[in-house]
C-alpha positions in Angstrom: 71.5 55.0 47.6 71.7 58.8 48.2 74.8 60.9 48.6 73.2 63.0 51.3 74.6 62.8 54.8 72.5 61.2 57.4 71.0 64.1 59.5 72.1 62.5 62.8 75.8 62.0 61.4 75.7 65.7 60.4 74.7 66.6 63.9 77.3 64.6 65.5 80.0 66.0 63.2 79.0 69.6 63.9 78.9 69.0 67.7 82.3 67.2 67.5 83.9 70.3 65.9 82.4 72.5 68.6 83.6 70.1 71.4 87.1 70.2 69.8 87.1 74.1 69.8 85.9 74.2 73.4 88.6 71.7 74.5 91.4 73.6 72.8 90.0 76.9 74.3 90.3 75.4 77.8 93.7 73.7 77.2 97.0 75.1 78.3 98.5 76.8 75.3 95.2 76.2 73.4 96.9 73.4 71.7 96.4 69.6 71.7 97.1 66.4 69.6 94.5 64.2 68.2 94.9 61.6 70.8 94.2 64.0 73.6 91.2 65.3 71.6 90.0 61.8 71.0 90.1 61.1 74.7 88.1 64.3 75.4 85.6 63.4 72.6 85.1 59.9 74.4 84.4 61.6 77.6 81.5 63.8 76.0 80.3 60.8 74.0 81.2 62.3 70.6 84.1 60.1 69.6 83.6 58.5 66.1 87.0 57.0 65.7 90.4 58.5 64.6 89.1 59.3 61.1 86.2 61.4 62.5 88.6 63.3 64.7 91.0 64.1 61.8 88.0 65.0 59.6 86.8 67.5 62.2 90.4 69.0 62.5 90.6 69.1 58.8 87.3 71.0 58.6 88.2 73.4 61.4 91.7 74.1 59.7 89.8 74.9 56.4 87.5 77.5 58.1 90.4 79.0 60.0 89.5 77.9 63.4 92.6 75.9 64.1 96.1 75.5 62.6 97.1 71.8 62.2 100.5 70.3 61.7 101.9 66.8 61.9 104.2 65.9 64.7 105.7 62.4 64.2 102.4 60.5 63.4 100.1 62.7 65.3 97.9 65.7 64.0 98.4 68.6 66.4 95.9 71.5 66.5 96.4 75.0 67.7 93.4 77.3 68.2 93.3 80.5 66.2 91.7 83.8 67.2 88.8 82.9 65.0 88.4 79.5 66.6 88.6 81.0 70.1 85.8 83.5 69.1 83.7 80.6 68.0 84.5 78.6 71.2 83.3 81.7 73.2 80.1 82.0 71.1 81.2 85.4 69.7 81.1 84.3 66.1 79.7 81.5 64.0 81.6 79.2 61.6 80.4 77.0 58.9 79.7 73.4 60.2 80.1 74.5 63.9 77.0 75.1 66.1 76.9 78.3 68.1 77.7 77.9 71.8 74.6 78.0 73.9 74.3 79.0 77.4 74.0 75.5 78.5 76.8 74.1 76.4 78.0 70.8 78.0 81.6 71.2 76.6 
């Protein structure tokens, strides 16, 4: 079996990251915990489970789009300026599709 990622899984992962950035961009304080983000991802049909949400947040933290921290047992993400720029479509980030004019998130 190949180690390559399934193309559909890659698309879903990339879209999940964009949806998270857009959710944080619209959230009061540009901050949310993984449970809130998971509920949002369910609403936009991108939820892949708790591990997928944390994986997306880890990736976004690595590329400087969010700062994450643990609060009790929940991961909390806060949007950075770089993440806000990506959420608005002003910049591109690795593993995050550029926001289009018809972005549903």
